[in-house]
N, C-alpha and C positions, 0 to 999 in steps of 0.2 A: 433827408438822406444821410448826412452824417451821424445823425442820432440812431437810426437803423442800423448802421454799420457797427456802431459802438455796442449796441445790444446783441447783435450777432456775435461779434469777437467775444464779449463777456459770456455769453451763455456756453460757446465753444469752449472757452477756458474751464468753465466749472466743468463740463462733461470731460474734457482730457485729464483735468485733476482727479475727477471720480475714478479715472480708469487706471492711474498711476500705482505703483507699488504700494500694497497694503503694509503699515508696520506692524499690525497685529499677526500677521502670517510669519513675517522675520522674527518677532519675539517669540513665537510658537517653536521656530526652527531652531532656536538658540536655546531654549527651554529642553526641547527634547535632546538636543547635544549634550546638555548637562544632567540628563537623566531625570530630570524634573516632569514626569508625565502627566501626573494630575494636573499641574500648573498648566501645562501645554495645553491640555483639553479644555480647561477652564477658559483659556484664552482663545481657542478656536470656537467654544460655544457661544462666546460674546459676540462673535460677527452675525448678525441677523440673516443677512442674504448672501452667502458665500459665492453663489452662482453669479450675482451682478459682478464680481471682482474680474480683473483682467483674466486673460488665459492663463498665463503663467501663475499668477497669484492663486487663481483657482485649482489648477494642477497642483501646485505645491500643498495648499490646504487639505486636498484629497488625499495626497501621499502621507503628509503628517498625520492625519487623522487615521488612516489605515495603520500605519506604524505604531501608534498609540494603541489602538484596538488589539493589535497582535501582541503587544508588551503587557497588555491587561489580560491576555488570554479571552478575548471577546471577540476575536474573529469568526465573522459568520458570513452567510450569502450576501447580507447586506453590504457587506464591506466591498464587494465587487463593484457596486454602483459607484463607490468611490475612485477604484481603482482605474475603471475604464478611462475617464478624462485624463488621469495621471499618465497612464501608459501611452494613450495616443498622443497627448502633447509631449512628452519628454523623448518619446522615441522619434519623433520628427523633427525636434528642435535641436538636436546634436548633442544635448547634455546626457552624456552616457553614464554619469553617476547617478543621477536621479531616476533614469529609465531603468538602470539595473536593481536599484532600490524598489521601484514600483513592481518589476517582474517579480523579483525575489519574494515579496509580501504576497502577490498573488499565487506565486508557486505553492507557498504555504497553505493558503486559503484552498486551493485544489487539493493538496495533500489531506487536509482534514476533511474534506467531502468526498475522500476515497475515490478521485479521479486522478489515479496514479500516471496513466500515460499523458494525460493534460498536463498535470504538475510537472513531468519530467521534460516536456517540450516547453514549457514556461522558463525552467531553471535552465534549460539548454539556451533560450533566448537571452536571459540574464547573464549569462556566461560569455555570450558573443560580445555584450557591452564591456566585459572586463578584459577583452584581447588585448596584450600589450600593457595592461596595467600592472602598478606595483602594490596594488591593493590586497596583499596576501591574505589578511584576514577574510576578506569577503571572497576571495579565490578559494580558500579552504572550505568556507562555509558553503558556497554554491556547489563545488565538486563533490563535497561530502553528501549534500542532501540529493544530487543528482544518483549518487551510489545507492541511498536509501531507496530512491524510486526503483532502481534496477533491481534491487532485493524484492521490492513488493511484486515487481513483475517477472521474479524468478530467472533474472539474468544474471546470474552470479559472476560469468566471466567478464561481462562488460564492466561491473561494479569494481572489479579489481584494478581497472584503467583509470577510473575516477578517483578511487582512494588513493592510488600512488601519487596522483595529481595533489590530492589533498594533503597527504604527507609532506610532499616537497613544498607546498605554500606554507605550512606550519613550521617547517623548519627554517626557511627563509624569514618568516616573521619572529622567529625566535619564541615562540610561544610552546612551553613544554606540556603543557596538559592537552593541546589540540594535537601535539606530536603523539602523545601516548594513546589519544582517543584514535587516531588514524592508524597507528600499529595495531591497536585491537580490532580495528575494522578489517583490516588486512587480514589478520589471522582468522578472522570470521568467514573472509571471503574464501580463502584457501580451505578452509574446513569444509564450507558449502559444497566445493566442487572437488571434493575428496583428494586434495593434494596436503595429506596431512603434515608431510615432512616441512613444506613451506609454513603451513599453519602453526608447527612448533616453532619454526625460526621466527616468526613475527611475534609469537606469544612470548618467547624468550627475550626479544629484544623489548617488548613493552614491560617485562618485570624488569629487565635492567634499568630502562627508562624511568619507571616509578622510583626505584631505590636511588638512582644517581640525581635524579631531578626532584628529590623530596616532594613525591606525591603519594602519601600513603593512601589517600582516600582511593586512588585507581586501583590499589592492589586487590580490592574486592573484586571487579570486574577481571583484573589479569588472571587471578587465580581461576576463576570460573572458566576462562576460555582455556588455560593451561590443563585443567581437569577434564574438559570435552575433549581436547586433541589427545591427551594420553588414555582417554577412555576408548576413543576411536581406534587408536594403535593396539589396544589389547594390554596395555599396561594399566590394570583396573586398580591395583593398590597405591600408585603414584597419583592416579585419577583421584581416587578417594581423599588421598591425604591434602590434595589442593582444593577439593570442594570444602574439606572440613576447616581448611585456612580461611576460605572466603566466609564461611558461616560464623567463625569466631570472630571476625572483624564487623559483623553486622550488629546493630543494636538489638537487644533481645526483644523489644517489642516489634521489630520488623518480621512478625511471624508470617506474614503473606509470602515474603520473598524466601525465607530459611525453608517453609515448607515445601516451596518450589524446587530448591536445590535438594531436597530429600529424594526426589525422584531419580537423581542421578545416581545417589548411594544406593537405592533400591535395586537398580540396573545392575550396577558394578557387584554388589556384594553377591547378586544372584549368579552373577558370570563366573565369580570366584567360588560359587559353592557353598557361600555361607548363608544359607537360607533363613536362618532364625534372624540373622542380622537385617536381611532383607524385609522380612516380616515385620520387624520392629519399626522400622523406618516408614514402611507402607501404612501402618496403623497411625503413625504421627502425620503423614502427608495427606491422610484422608481427611484430616481435621481441617483442611485448608478450604476458605470459601470459594476457591477459583476453580471453575470447571476445567480449565486447561490443565492444572496442576492435578486434579482427581483421575482426569483420563490418562495423564502420562504416568502416574503412580500405579493405576490399574492395569495398564499395559506392561510395565516393567514387572510389576508382581505375576502377572499372568505368565509371563516368559519364564519367570523363575520357577513358578510351579511346573510349567511345562518340561524345564529341564530336568526337575525331579520326578518326572513322570507321574504326577499328581494331576492327571487330566480333567479329574472331576470338579477340581478347584479351578483350574486354569481356564476352561470354556466359559464358565459364568462371568470371569473377569473380563474376557475378551469380548462378550456380549455386552457387559457394561461399559467397557470402552466405547463401544460403538453408540451405546446410549448418550454418554457424555458428549461424543462427536456430534449426535444429532442434536442436543440441547445447544451447543455452541454454534451449529449452524441455525438453528432458531434464532438466536441473538443476533447473529451475524447479518440475517435477512432483516432482522428488526432494524439494526443501524443502518442498513442499506436503505430501507424504507424511508427513514428519517432522512437519510443524505439525499434521497430522491426528491423528497418535499423540499427540502432546502434548495436544491437545485432549482426546482420549479419556482420558488418564491425568488431566488436570486435572478433567474431568467425573466421574471416578470418585473422585478425592481430595475434591473438593468435597461429593459425597454422604456420604463417609465422615466428613468432619468435621462436617457438618450432623447426621449420627446421632449423633456422640459427644458433640457440643455439647449436643444434646438430652437424651441420657441424663446428661451431667453436671448439667444443670439439675435434672433430674428428681430425681437422687441427693441433690443438695443440699438440696432442699427435703424429700425424706423423711428425710433424716438428721437433720434439726432437728425435724421432726415426731416423729421416733423418740426423740429425746433428751427431749423434753417429756413424750410419752405414756408413756414406759418409767418415770418417777419416779412417776407416778400409778397406772398398770395394772400396772408391774412385768413378771413374766415372761409373763402371759396376754397382755397387749397386745404384748409384744415376738414371741411366737409368731404371733400373729395377722398381725402387721406381716410378717413373714418369709415367712409362706405367701402372703399376699396380693402382695407384691413379686415373689415367685419366678414366681407365675403370670401377671402382668402382663407382667414382661420376657420370658418365654416367648411370650406373645403377640404383643407388640412385635417380638420377633425374627423371628417367622414373617412378620408383616405387612412387616417390612423386606425380608426375603429376596423376597417376591413383588413388592414394589415395585423393588426393585434388578433383577430379573429383567425385567419390564416396561421398565423404564429402558435398560437394556442392549440391549435388542430394538429400541427405538425409535431408540436412538443409531445403531445399525448400520444401520437403515434410511436414516436421516438421512444418514449417511457415503456410503451406496451411491449416493442421490440427489444428492449434493453433487459425487462424482465424476464422474457423468454430466453434471451442468452444467459442471463445469470442462472436461471433454473436448470438449463441442460448443462452449465459449467459444474453446478453444484451436483447434478445426479453424475456427472462423469466421474467427479473426485470420489463420491461415494462409492462407486463401483471399483475405483482404484484403491481405495482405502480396504474394500473387502477382499480383493485379491492379494493385498499384503498381508491381511491378517491370516488368510488361506495359506500363504506360503508360510508364515510363522507357526500355525499349527503343523506343517509338516517340515520343520526345521530339521529334524534327524535325517530325513532323506536328502534334504538339499545340502546339507554338511557333507554328507557322504558323497555326493555327485562332486561338490567343489573340491574335496580332498583326493578325488580320482580313486576312492577305494570301490571295492567290489560291491554292488547294490543288490541284496537278494530280498524281496518282499514277500511276507508270508500272505495267506488269505486274510489273517487278523489284522495285518499291516494293512491290506487294501480295504478292509472293511473301516479301519479308523479314517482312512483317507476319504471313502465316500461318506462317513458319518460328519465329519469335518465339513465337507463340501455341502451337505445337507443344511448343516448350523449357520454356515456362514451366508450362502445364498439360497435361501428359503426352499429347501428341499429339491436341490440342483438335479441329483441323480433321478428322483422320482418324477419330477417333471419331463426330464428328457425321455425317461422310459414311457411315459403317458403320451408325449408329444410324437416321438418316433420308436413305436413298438418293435421294429426290426433290430433295434440295437441290443446287442447280447452282452455278457458280464464284460468281456474284454473291451468292448467298444467303449463302454462306460467308464472303464479305467483309463483309456486313452483320453476320453474326454475330461476326466479329473486331472490328468496330467497337462492338458492344454489349458485349463482353467488355473493350474498351479503356475503357469507361465513357463514351463520347462522347454528347453530346446528340443529339436528332434536328434540331435546328438545325445542330450541326457536321458530322451525317452528309450533310445536304442540301449544305453548303458543299463536301463532299469529292466527292460524287458529282454536282454541279452540278445539283439538282434543287430541286424545292419542297418544302418541309417536309411538305406534306399528302401529296406523293407518298411521302416516305419513311415516313410513318406508315402509310399504305395497305400499302406493301412490307412493312413488319414484321409487321403483322397477318397479310398473306397467308402469309408463312413460318411464323408460328406457328400458324395453323389449316389451310391446305391441306398445307404441306409437314412439318410437324411434328405434326399432327392434335391440337392441344391445343384443346378447346373449352370449357376452364374461364376462370376470369376472370383467370388468372394472365398477367401480361405476358411479353414474350419475355426482357427481363432477368431475371426472377425463374426462368425456365425454365432460363437459361444460368449463372446465378449459382454453382451446384455441380456444373456439367457438367464 
């Protein structure tokens, strides 16, 4: 009996030693802190079965491997299979430092996969673990990336809030580069929401910071921000001067960025009436291999031609802009398709990881139980255990197979729904872009309305408006006439003004009528001429026509 007890204690000791802290994980963590990423990866790869380690060691191993992949810019869907156990363990263990690091890494994975809402929620969770912390560097990073996700979701007002927190953290940290980045971000935020005075204020602070803090490399970006703000404020000569300063600081070989900046100069020279200069930079910008640059250059040059009254050259360029937009949409859809495939793979790997992790935990507990009971019950207990384990594993395997099939069906349905939603969203954006182009083609009228001047349109002007509407919206007036034969010439003009997104007050100003008369005319067109008895407005009827 004493011999059996010694065997039990000996085997138990071996088992507990095997579950203790793994020195290789501690070494890998130290190497990561010293920025020896490749060495840390080599140490972690030397671990044959990481899943057999203790829960904490395995969670830390997963976190370190994920961070190493992120540093090597090799983060992908498979990374999530590592982050899941790290997040689950550290979120419940009370170790806020490691929990925040794991969530921060997962946020970047979701951002790369263009799951911006998910990424924002993950970064927000990471921020909750930094509450009350004096880790200002990570506070700056997390707040800044939440701001970036706000921008991706077009929530520019919320972005201001997080970028201000990022600026505060950068100042407390004493990191001048972070401070300058935060100032530029705030300038961009206010620029996006149309508060140009505030945008100029933070741009000038960023310029002052770059000079006083000896950050000449940041001036490239500060000058661009100042140029954009002055351009939006109508001070085009100042804007061009700052854009030129940014170009002068760039290496000559950085042609892609330089040609991208030429699009600003095309726009500003055109608005200054120096059309030869605009055309000169247009030809240089069109040498770019970037479709976005070509699209912006074409739009700016088309506006310049329109200001000259050279409609024969403006219209083809507007159409070319649409073609570049369509090409960009094609590439965007292709990237989204790749992201969806990665997402599917990531979900599959996540399920497999959870399954094998669960199986490993079960196996570990059963092995320990088998060692103890085998000493007491010998072959009988061993035989019972093997039979029990075999039956349970078979049942778990069947349950997993059914669960996996149900999960796969659910994911396919979710992917189909997401694809439909994305398609509808792209169609809505395309319609919005066409409406903007139509307003640009009628800029002379819009500018008169905004200035409060007397608007008198000749038949020639109306013919131009109808021709522009037909060009942008695929025969808009002709299709209206065919669909609703009762519409007369004046009715078609009202429809064109609605498509131009003019208010009833602006229509009254153009038609020299009272606003109530315009309102009644629009209602008569909708009900009597178009036969719409529903509660929809004429704007809603024509939106997708």
